[in-house]
Backbone as CSV, one residue per row, in Angstrom:
resi,resn,N_x,N_y,N_z,CA_x,CA_y,CA_z,C_x,C_y,C_z
1,UNK,-22.010,50.884,2.568,-22.052,49.512,0.946,-20.453,49.434,1.260
2,UNK,-19.455,50.407,1.187,-18.150,49.996,1.220,-17.894,48.709,2.618
3,UNK,-18.430,48.822,3.450,-18.319,48.481,4.607,-18.730,46.957,4.440
4,UNK,-19.773,46.639,3.522,-20.219,45.548,3.503,-19.487,44.677,2.802
5,UNK,-19.261,45.575,1.282,-18.159,44.809,0.649,-16.486,44.323,1.479
6,UNK,-16.539,45.393,2.193,-15.084,44.857,2.801,-14.994,43.915,3.692
7,UNK,-16.294,43.580,4.414,-17.008,42.363,5.436,-16.881,40.967,4.338
8,UNK,-17.390,41.433,3.316,-17.574,39.811,2.373,-16.455,39.884,1.589
9,UNK,-15.730,40.471,1.562,-14.296,39.979,1.281,-13.397,39.417,2.153
10,UNK,-13.278,39.967,3.206,-12.775,39.115,4.432,-13.119,38.084,4.210
11,UNK,-14.395,37.482,4.632,-15.626,36.761,4.883,-14.810,35.068,4.036
12,UNK,-14.521,35.685,2.236,-14.224,35.050,1.279,-13.080,34.608,1.453
13,UNK,-12.055,35.603,1.500,-10.555,35.204,2.028,-10.605,34.539,3.423
14,UNK,-11.331,34.574,4.826,-11.056,33.440,5.695,-11.479,32.301,5.064
15,UNK,-12.738,31.947,4.399,-13.190,30.741,4.028,-12.180,29.773,3.176
16,UNK,-11.571,30.421,2.331,-10.995,29.919,1.314,-9.417,29.479,2.059
17,UNK,-8.888,30.004,2.985,-8.144,29.917,3.777,-8.636,28.534,4.463
18,UNK,-9.363,28.693,5.012,-9.887,27.618,5.970,-9.863,26.381,5.015
19,UNK,-10.673,26.705,4.025,-10.341,25.366,2.850,-9.680,24.660,2.522
20,UNK,-8.256,25.932,2.364,-7.019,25.385,1.634,-6.262,24.515,2.966
21,UNK,-6.160,24.721,3.938,-5.834,24.257,5.333,-6.347,22.924,5.409
22,UNK,-7.713,23.025,5.516,-8.362,21.561,5.541,-8.174,20.564,4.332
23,UNK,-8.020,21.184,3.318,-7.626,20.151,2.509,-6.311,19.629,2.530
24,UNK,-4.924,20.544,3.051,-3.825,20.325,3.656,-3.841,18.970,4.077
25,UNK,-4.573,19.585,5.690,-4.450,18.582,6.361,-5.265,16.765,6.202
26,UNK,-5.999,17.247,5.213,-6.701,15.450,4.875,-5.768,14.789,3.868
27,UNK,-4.614,15.990,3.199,-3.188,14.900,2.099,-2.853,14.169,3.054
28,UNK,-2.204,15.195,4.584,-1.087,14.690,5.253,-1.772,13.116,6.085
29,UNK,-2.751,13.210,6.368,-3.677,11.741,6.669,-3.773,10.433,5.314
30,UNK,-3.731,10.547,4.304,-3.794,9.535,3.487,-3.067,8.134,3.368
31,UNK,-1.985,8.316,4.272,-0.874,7.059,4.280,-1.810,6.284,5.700
32,UNK,-2.488,7.122,6.406,-3.436,6.472,7.259,-4.161,5.221,7.148
33,UNK,-4.903,6.514,6.304,-6.335,5.552,5.565,-6.103,4.335,4.465
34,UNK,-4.874,4.956,3.478,-4.578,3.621,2.764,-4.492,2.454,3.132
35,UNK,-3.902,2.384,4.303,-3.381,0.806,4.862,-4.600,0.148,4.967
36,UNK,-5.861,0.533,5.767,-6.856,-0.245,6.014,-7.793,-0.261,4.945
37,UNK,-7.817,0.516,4.146,-8.768,0.391,2.813,-8.213,-0.864,1.956
38,UNK,-7.274,-1.529,2.228,-6.312,-2.020,1.426,-7.197,-3.088,0.123
39,UNK,-8.302,-3.852,1.272,-9.162,-4.643,0.836,-10.577,-4.253,0.804
40,UNK,-11.237,-5.224,-0.003,-12.341,-4.330,0.293,-13.704,-4.822,1.659
41,UNK,-14.596,-3.962,1.451,-15.364,-3.976,2.785,-15.724,-5.089,3.436
42,UNK,-15.998,-6.042,4.320,-16.390,-7.015,4.787,-17.729,-6.768,5.506
43,UNK,-18.696,-7.244,5.528,-20.125,-6.564,6.170,-19.989,-7.587,7.107
44,UNK,-20.758,-7.252,8.520,-20.973,-7.795,9.564,-22.276,-8.251,9.269
45,UNK,-22.876,-9.355,10.153,-24.129,-10.088,10.334,-25.038,-9.241,10.673
46,UNK,-24.907,-8.655,11.960,-25.692,-7.620,12.223,-26.045,-6.399,11.587
47,UNK,-27.236,-5.944,11.123,-27.361,-5.408,10.486,-26.997,-3.758,10.502
48,UNK,-27.252,-3.465,11.954,-27.283,-2.204,12.458,-25.771,-1.831,12.837
49,UNK,-25.129,-2.801,13.010,-23.316,-2.646,13.538,-23.063,-2.687,11.953
50,UNK,-23.339,-3.447,10.644,-22.921,-3.019,9.308,-23.157,-2.014,8.712
51,UNK,-23.987,-1.353,9.473,-24.469,-0.193,8.873,-23.681,0.938,9.305
52,UNK,-23.185,1.101,10.718,-22.313,2.146,11.085,-21.135,1.753,10.656
53,UNK,-20.790,0.787,10.877,-19.209,-0.404,10.477,-18.763,0.521,8.690
54,UNK,-19.799,0.282,8.160,-19.956,0.298,6.616,-19.905,2.165,6.270
55,UNK,-20.129,2.851,7.580,-20.135,4.145,7.187,-18.911,4.687,7.264
56,UNK,-18.294,4.113,8.657,-16.929,4.288,8.547,-16.339,3.681,7.555
57,UNK,-16.120,2.959,6.998,-15.487,2.174,5.762,-15.693,3.772,4.985
58,UNK,-17.148,3.754,4.484,-17.248,4.980,3.206,-16.384,6.182,3.723
59,UNK,-16.292,7.040,5.358,-15.843,8.133,5.670,-14.125,7.555,5.091
60,UNK,-13.868,6.803,5.444,-12.156,6.265,5.680,-11.956,6.254,4.335
61,UNK,-12.369,5.111,3.302,-11.809,4.932,2.301,-11.854,5.260,0.753
62,UNK,-13.616,5.530,1.322,-14.054,6.519,0.008,-13.993,7.921,-0.039
63,UNK,-14.033,8.400,1.220,-13.979,9.646,1.481,-12.687,10.364,1.978
64,UNK,-11.981,9.642,2.258,-10.563,9.151,2.665,-10.272,10.254,3.934
65,UNK,-11.268,10.313,4.541,-11.289,10.893,5.909,-10.116,10.677,6.703
66,UNK,-9.637,11.584,7.733,-8.689,10.640,8.951,-9.690,10.271,10.018
67,UNK,-9.370,9.352,10.606,-9.902,8.490,11.812,-10.317,9.794,12.959
68,UNK,-9.630,10.869,13.108,-10.116,11.740,14.055,-11.204,12.781,13.288
69,UNK,-11.850,12.616,12.245,-12.601,13.667,11.472,-13.722,13.445,12.690
70,UNK,-14.706,14.683,12.486,-16.033,14.177,12.849,-16.869,13.143,12.952
71,UNK,-16.501,13.161,11.251,-18.112,12.193,10.656,-17.425,10.504,11.475
72,UNK,-16.413,10.133,11.204,-15.841,8.796,11.601,-16.170,8.620,12.850
73,UNK,-15.494,9.766,13.717,-15.588,9.413,15.101,-17.294,9.532,15.912
74,UNK,-18.207,10.264,14.765,-19.809,9.767,15.527,-20.128,8.253,15.037
75,UNK,-19.841,8.263,13.721,-20.399,6.765,13.352,-19.666,5.692,14.066
76,UNK,-18.552,5.561,14.407,-17.522,4.840,15.518,-18.492,4.411,17.304
77,UNK,-18.698,6.021,17.237,-19.138,5.949,18.957,-20.456,5.407,18.407
78,UNK,-21.268,5.282,17.667,-22.812,5.122,17.888,-22.357,2.801,17.318
79,UNK,-21.430,2.549,16.677,-21.289,1.117,16.440,-20.924,1.020,17.824
80,UNK,-20.127,1.512,18.960,-19.320,0.652,19.965,-20.816,1.039,21.239
81,UNK,-21.789,1.956,20.840,-22.624,2.093,21.611,-23.331,0.935,21.187
82,UNK,-23.339,0.120,20.477,-24.704,-0.655,19.675,-23.960,-2.587,19.701
83,UNK,-22.911,-2.058,19.946,-22.081,-3.824,20.042,-22.150,-4.365,21.358
84,UNK,-22.420,-5.526,21.444,-22.641,-6.254,22.542,-20.929,-7.224,22.746
85,UNK,-20.686,-7.388,23.780,-19.861,-7.590,24.163,-19.176,-9.011,23.148
86,UNK,-17.967,-8.992,23.355,-17.413,-10.318,22.686,-17.831,-10.302,20.933
87,UNK,-18.162,-8.694,20.531,-18.680,-8.508,18.663,-17.546,-8.037,18.735
88,UNK,-16.626,-8.131,17.380,-15.194,-7.352,17.133,-15.694,-5.817,16.677
89,UNK,-14.315,-5.451,17.448,-14.520,-3.868,17.070,-14.630,-3.485,15.156
90,UNK,-15.246,-2.448,14.692,-15.512,-1.948,13.550,-13.569,-1.698,13.210
91,UNK,-13.117,-2.463,11.924,-11.820,-2.247,11.658,-11.614,-0.894,11.224
92,UNK,-12.548,-0.044,10.846,-12.008,1.277,10.319,-12.624,2.438,11.581
93,UNK,-12.842,1.619,12.744,-13.037,2.574,13.963,-11.446,2.770,14.650
94,UNK,-10.255,2.205,14.029,-9.083,1.942,14.940,-7.946,3.048,14.290
């Protein structure tokens, strides 16, 4: 029983430390995010591309995630895979 309580306490402490570090890292990236989010989102004519670029906008500007976040990288990769040559890159993926 004591070992179980010790394990749970250690797990909670580790989780709390990880969350605190993650929160601190996000604060450092706010300047990077605020510059690209100065204007409102501009929709793209292609519905599929608009969905992925819109998701990148939401992650970066509404959730204040950095470009390096896993969520942003995933939707930007999908955008890049779908876009045809000559189509502009999503501004929130730069």
